C-alpha positions as CSV (number, residue, x, y, z in Angstrom):
1,M,-122.0,58.7,-82.6
2,S,-122.6,55.0,-82.6
3,Q,-122.8,52.5,-85.4
4,S,-126.2,52.2,-87.0
5,G,-128.3,49.1,-86.2
6,T,-128.3,46.1,-88.5
7,S,-132.0,46.5,-89.4
8,R,-131.5,50.2,-90.3
9,R,-128.5,49.4,-92.5
10,A,-130.6,46.7,-94.3
11,A,-133.4,49.1,-94.8
12,L,-131.1,51.6,-96.5
13,G,-128.8,49.1,-98.2
14,L,-126.0,50.2,-95.9
15,S,-124.0,47.0,-96.0
16,G,-120.8,48.6,-97.2
17,L,-119.8,52.2,-96.3
18,A,-122.2,52.8,-93.5
19,A,-121.2,49.6,-91.8
20,V,-117.8,51.1,-91.1
21,S,-119.1,54.4,-89.8
22,A,-118.7,53.6,-86.1
23,V,-117.2,56.0,-83.7
24,A,-113.4,56.0,-83.6
25,G,-112.2,53.1,-81.5
26,G,-115.5,51.2,-82.0
27,S,-114.4,49.8,-85.4
28,A,-111.1,48.8,-86.8
29,E,-112.0,50.7,-89.9
30,A,-113.2,53.9,-88.3
31,V,-109.7,55.3,-88.5
32,A,-107.5,53.0,-90.5
33,T,-104.1,52.1,-89.2
34,E,-103.0,49.4,-91.7
35,K,-100.5,50.4,-94.4
36,L,-102.1,52.4,-97.2
37,D,-102.2,50.7,-100.6
38,L,-101.5,53.4,-103.1
39,S,-102.6,51.2,-106.0
40,A,-106.1,51.0,-104.6
41,D,-108.7,53.7,-105.3
42,T,-109.3,55.1,-101.9
43,L,-111.0,58.1,-100.4
44,I,-109.5,59.4,-97.1
45,T,-111.6,61.9,-95.1
46,L,-108.6,63.6,-93.5
47,G,-110.9,65.9,-91.4
48,T,-114.6,66.3,-91.2
49,T,-115.3,69.5,-89.1
50,A,-117.7,72.1,-90.3
51,G,-116.6,75.7,-89.8
52,P,-113.6,77.5,-88.4
53,P,-114.1,76.9,-84.6
54,V,-111.6,74.5,-83.2
55,E,-113.4,71.3,-81.9
56,R,-111.7,69.1,-79.4
57,G,-110.7,65.8,-81.0
58,R,-111.7,66.8,-84.5
59,V,-109.7,67.8,-87.6
60,G,-110.7,70.6,-90.0
61,I,-112.2,69.8,-93.4
62,G,-110.1,68.0,-96.0
63,S,-110.0,64.9,-98.1
64,A,-107.5,62.9,-100.2
65,L,-108.5,60.8,-103.1
66,V,-105.8,58.2,-103.8
67,T,-105.7,56.7,-107.3
68,G,-102.9,55.6,-109.6
69,G,-100.4,55.9,-106.9
70,R,-101.1,59.6,-106.3
71,A,-103.1,61.6,-103.7
72,Y,-105.4,64.4,-104.8
73,V,-106.3,66.7,-101.9
74,V,-109.6,68.6,-101.7
75,D,-109.5,71.4,-99.1
76,C,-106.8,71.9,-96.5
77,G,-108.5,72.6,-93.1
78,R,-106.8,72.8,-89.7
79,G,-104.7,69.8,-88.9
80,T,-105.1,68.0,-92.3
81,V,-101.4,68.0,-93.2
82,A,-100.6,66.0,-90.1
83,Q,-103.6,63.7,-90.9
84,Y,-102.3,63.4,-94.4
85,V,-98.9,62.1,-93.1
86,E,-100.6,60.0,-90.5
87,S,-102.6,58.3,-93.3
88,G,-99.3,57.1,-94.8
89,L,-99.0,59.7,-97.5
90,T,-95.9,61.7,-98.4
91,F,-95.2,64.9,-100.4
92,A,-94.0,62.7,-103.3
93,D,-97.4,61.1,-103.5
94,L,-99.2,64.5,-103.8
95,G,-100.7,64.8,-107.3
96,A,-102.6,68.1,-106.9
97,I,-104.5,70.3,-104.4
98,F,-108.0,71.6,-105.1
99,L,-109.6,74.4,-103.0
100,T,-113.4,74.6,-103.1
101,H,-113.4,78.1,-101.7
102,L,-111.3,80.4,-99.7
103,H,-113.0,80.4,-96.3
104,A,-110.4,80.0,-93.5
105,D,-111.6,76.6,-92.4
106,H,-110.8,75.2,-95.9
107,I,-107.4,76.7,-96.4
108,A,-105.9,76.9,-92.9
109,D,-103.3,74.2,-93.6
110,F,-102.9,74.9,-97.3
111,Y,-99.4,76.4,-97.0
112,D,-98.3,73.8,-94.5
113,Y,-98.1,71.3,-97.3
114,F,-95.2,73.4,-98.7
115,L,-93.7,74.5,-95.4
116,C,-93.3,70.9,-94.5
117,A,-92.0,70.0,-97.9
118,G,-89.7,73.0,-97.6
119,W,-87.5,70.7,-95.5
120,L,-86.5,69.1,-98.7
121,T,-82.9,70.1,-99.2
122,N,-80.7,71.1,-102.1
123,V,-77.6,69.9,-100.2
124,P,-76.2,66.9,-102.1
125,G,-76.4,63.6,-100.2
126,A,-78.6,65.1,-97.4
127,P,-81.3,62.7,-96.3
128,G,-85.0,63.7,-96.3
129,D,-86.7,64.5,-93.0
130,G,-89.6,62.5,-91.7
131,P,-91.9,61.3,-94.5
132,F,-90.5,63.5,-97.1
133,P,-88.0,62.4,-99.8
134,P,-84.6,64.1,-100.2
135,K,-85.6,65.9,-103.5
136,P,-89.0,67.0,-104.8
137,T,-90.2,65.1,-107.8
138,H,-92.6,67.7,-109.1
139,R,-94.3,71.0,-108.6
140,V,-97.7,70.5,-107.1
141,P,-100.6,72.0,-109.1
142,V,-103.0,74.0,-106.9
143,H,-106.4,74.8,-108.4
144,G,-108.8,77.1,-106.6
145,P,-111.0,80.2,-106.9
146,G,-109.8,83.3,-108.6
147,R,-110.5,86.8,-107.3
148,A,-114.1,87.5,-106.3
149,G,-114.0,90.9,-107.9
150,G,-116.1,92.6,-105.1
151,L,-117.4,92.3,-101.6
152,P,-121.0,91.7,-100.6
153,P,-123.0,94.3,-98.6
154,S,-122.8,93.9,-94.9
155,R,-125.5,91.5,-93.5
156,V,-124.8,92.6,-89.9
157,G,-124.8,96.4,-90.0
158,V,-121.8,98.6,-90.6
159,P,-118.8,96.4,-91.2
160,P,-115.3,97.1,-89.9
161,S,-112.5,98.5,-92.0
162,H,-111.7,96.3,-95.0
163,V,-108.8,93.8,-94.5
164,G,-106.2,93.6,-97.2
165,G,-106.0,97.2,-98.4
166,H,-106.2,97.3,-102.2
167,Q,-106.3,93.5,-102.3
168,E,-109.6,92.8,-100.6
169,T,-110.7,89.7,-102.6
170,P,-107.5,87.7,-103.4
171,G,-107.7,84.5,-105.4
172,T,-105.6,81.3,-105.1
173,V,-102.6,82.7,-106.9
174,D,-102.7,85.9,-104.8
175,L,-103.1,83.8,-101.6
176,T,-100.1,81.6,-102.5
177,E,-97.9,84.6,-103.3
178,N,-98.9,86.5,-100.2
179,L,-98.1,83.4,-98.1
180,H,-94.6,83.2,-99.7
181,K,-94.1,86.8,-98.6
182,A,-95.5,86.2,-95.1
183,F,-93.1,83.3,-94.5
184,A,-90.2,84.9,-96.4
185,Y,-87.9,85.3,-93.4
186,S,-88.3,81.7,-92.3
187,S,-87.7,80.5,-95.8
188,N,-84.7,82.7,-96.4
189,V,-83.0,81.8,-93.2
190,F,-83.7,78.0,-93.5
191,N,-82.4,78.2,-97.1
192,R,-79.1,79.8,-95.9
193,D,-78.7,77.6,-92.8
194,A,-80.0,74.2,-94.0
195,G,-80.0,74.5,-97.8
196,I,-83.8,73.9,-98.1
197,I,-85.4,74.1,-101.5
198,D,-87.0,77.4,-102.5
199,I,-90.6,76.9,-101.4
200,R,-91.8,78.7,-104.5
201,E,-90.5,75.7,-106.6
202,L,-92.9,73.4,-104.8
203,A,-96.3,74.9,-105.6
204,E,-97.9,75.8,-109.0
205,P,-101.0,77.8,-108.2
206,H,-103.8,78.4,-110.7
207,D,-107.0,80.5,-110.5
208,I,-109.8,78.4,-112.0
209,R,-111.1,80.2,-115.1
210,L,-114.9,80.4,-115.2
211,P,-117.0,79.8,-118.3
212,H,-119.2,82.7,-119.4
213,V,-122.4,82.0,-117.6
214,G,-123.0,85.4,-116.0
215,A,-121.5,84.6,-112.7
216,D,-120.0,87.2,-110.4
217,H,-119.9,88.1,-106.7
218,R,-123.6,89.3,-107.0
219,N,-124.7,86.2,-108.9
220,T,-122.5,83.5,-107.4
221,A,-123.9,80.2,-108.8
222,P,-126.2,80.5,-111.8
223,P,-127.5,77.3,-113.5
224,M,-124.7,75.9,-115.6
225,E,-123.0,72.8,-116.9
226,P,-119.8,71.3,-115.4
227,F,-116.5,72.3,-116.9
228,G,-113.1,70.8,-116.9
229,V,-110.3,72.2,-114.6
230,Y,-107.6,69.6,-114.6
231,H,-106.5,66.2,-116.0
232,D,-103.6,63.9,-115.9
233,E,-103.0,60.2,-116.4
234,N,-105.0,59.3,-113.3
235,V,-107.9,61.7,-113.1
236,R,-110.1,64.1,-115.0
237,V,-111.5,66.9,-112.7
238,S,-114.6,68.9,-113.4
239,A,-116.1,71.8,-111.4
240,I,-119.3,73.7,-111.1
241,L,-120.2,76.8,-109.1
242,V,-122.3,76.3,-106.0
243,P,-124.2,78.8,-103.8
244,H,-122.5,79.3,-100.4
245,Y,-124.1,82.5,-99.2
246,D,-121.9,85.4,-100.5
247,V,-118.7,83.4,-101.2
248,F,-117.5,83.6,-104.8
249,P,-116.3,81.6,-106.5
250,S,-117.2,78.5,-104.6
251,F,-116.9,75.1,-106.3
252,A,-118.0,71.5,-106.2
253,F,-115.5,69.1,-107.8
254,R,-115.9,65.8,-109.6
255,F,-113.1,63.3,-110.1
256,D,-113.4,60.7,-112.8
257,T,-110.5,58.2,-112.5
258,A,-108.7,56.3,-115.2
259,T,-110.0,53.1,-113.4
260,G,-113.6,54.1,-114.2
261,K,-114.6,55.4,-110.8
262,S,-116.1,58.8,-109.9
263,V,-116.1,60.8,-106.7
264,T,-117.9,64.1,-106.3
265,F,-117.2,66.7,-103.6
266,S,-120.1,69.2,-102.9
267,G,-117.9,71.8,-101.3
268,D,-119.9,74.1,-99.0
269,T,-123.3,74.7,-100.5
270,V,-127.0,75.0,-100.0
271,K,-129.1,72.3,-101.7
272,S,-128.1,72.9,-105.4
273,D,-129.2,71.7,-108.8
274,N,-125.7,72.4,-109.9
275,V,-124.4,69.8,-107.5
276,V,-127.0,67.4,-108.9
277,R,-125.7,68.0,-112.5
278,L,-122.1,67.5,-111.5
279,A,-122.8,64.4,-109.4
280,R,-125.1,62.6,-111.9
281,G,-124.3,58.9,-111.6
282,T,-121.3,59.4,-109.4
283,D,-120.1,56.4,-107.5
284,L,-119.4,58.4,-104.3
285,L,-120.9,61.7,-103.3
286,V,-119.1,63.5,-100.5
287,H,-121.5,66.1,-99.2
288,E,-121.4,68.7,-96.5
289,C,-124.2,68.9,-94.0
290,I,-125.6,70.9,-91.1
291,F,-128.2,68.6,-89.7
292,T,-130.9,71.3,-89.1
293,L,-130.6,74.7,-90.6
294,N,-131.6,76.8,-87.6
295,S,-130.2,80.1,-88.6
296,V,-130.5,82.4,-91.6
297,Y,-126.7,82.1,-92.1
298,H,-127.0,78.3,-92.2
299,Q,-130.0,78.4,-94.5
300,R,-128.1,80.5,-97.0
301,S,-124.8,78.5,-96.7
302,H,-125.4,74.8,-96.0
303,T,-127.5,71.7,-96.7
304,S,-129.7,69.9,-94.2
305,A,-129.5,66.1,-93.7
306,E,-132.9,65.6,-95.4
307,Q,-131.7,67.8,-98.3
308,V,-128.5,65.7,-98.7
309,G,-130.7,62.7,-99.3
310,E,-132.7,64.6,-101.8
311,V,-129.6,65.7,-103.7
312,A,-128.2,62.1,-103.6
313,A,-131.4,60.7,-104.9
314,A,-131.7,63.3,-107.7
315,A,-128.1,62.6,-108.8
316,A,-128.6,58.8,-108.6
317,A,-125.4,58.7,-106.5
318,G,-124.1,55.2,-105.7
319,K,-123.1,56.0,-102.2
320,V,-123.1,59.1,-99.9
321,V,-120.4,60.1,-97.4
322,V,-121.3,63.0,-95.1
323,S,-118.3,65.2,-94.3
324,H,-117.9,68.8,-93.1
325,Y,-120.9,68.2,-90.8
326,D,-122.4,69.5,-87.5
327,P,-123.3,68.6,-84.8
328,P,-120.8,65.9,-84.2
329,G,-122.7,64.2,-81.3
330,L,-125.7,62.7,-83.1
331,D,-126.1,59.0,-83.3
332,D,-125.6,57.8,-86.9
333,R,-129.1,56.4,-87.0
334,V,-130.5,59.9,-86.6
335,W,-128.5,61.0,-89.7
336,F,-129.5,57.9,-91.6
337,D,-133.2,58.4,-90.8
338,A,-133.1,62.0,-92.2
339,I,-131.0,61.2,-95.3
340,G,-133.1,58.0,-95.9
341,K,-136.3,59.9,-96.3
342,A,-135.4,60.5,-100.0
343,Y,-132.2,58.4,-100.6
344,R,-132.3,54.6,-100.5
345,G,-128.7,53.9,-101.1
346,P,-125.7,53.4,-98.7
347,A,-124.6,56.3,-96.6
348,A,-121.9,57.0,-94.0
349,I,-121.1,59.7,-91.5
350,A,-117.3,60.1,-92.0
351,R,-114.8,60.2,-89.2
352,D,-111.4,62.0,-89.3
353,G,-108.9,59.7,-91.0
354,Q,-111.4,57.2,-92.3
355,R,-110.8,55.3,-95.5
356,F,-113.4,54.3,-98.1
357,T,-112.4,51.9,-100.8
358,L,-114.1,52.7,-104.1
């Protein structure tokens, strides 16, 4: 993946974001190493990998939007907690976590945020460990999908026995509580030996309540309008359902900041009018992409490079950042050529740990 040529950037108006989309090591801005300014509105693409398979040299999908001195994390793929810390962020900076859907590649590191923060101690005068302060300052809200309510039919013949027993389709609250149980021994022993804080005091999980639009696990993303899911002094977060094969619920999120900026995350989705509605006029559209949809699974799950350009153009997005993408080895100019068939604004193919100033 090399930096796009000057002429191509000029043709697409890529003087800003795309100009820093060089391969790691090829640009000082590809993976930022300077101290993070928490007062500046910044998107950090913690990891950009598409799918569960481990890829050498790449981190799973996850992003952090920094605004108002807080970091708002969207998805928690493999390795993103380490990348979060490497970016200069601490648990005290964590404003909230948002999960687009509950596929493993989007939640693999979710509980690690709290396991790491679990080293915060209740022992008076004890120092914090590593990047974490000696006491938590807040419970972190976690907003994600609720229970699906049912499983789809098998697409590959007779499926194996159901995992989960009576709880086959857990939501975000169930997921968090089940992880508390799974790590109970570790938490209980550390609490007794080191006086760590009860990990249950660190997370505040919420299942996102859906508006009445006729959505269920058989009708996963009907046409609808965006709806609010969270707000604080820094951000207002809206969501919309998106079609990601049989996954339900699966969300796209839009963040409107108190500083007047907006960032929209597509989540995993096929080309979707719902994403266009949510992203209308957004300053920055972070969109997933599989360059060419060569399989039925990809056609029912993801968005091609040309389609990303079509969505961005329809939404009149100010800029596009491609994350959660595959394959990783294409020259940026190939991506830009495909996206640029419909979209004439600036675009970037994100790298793990890259920063984008809004």
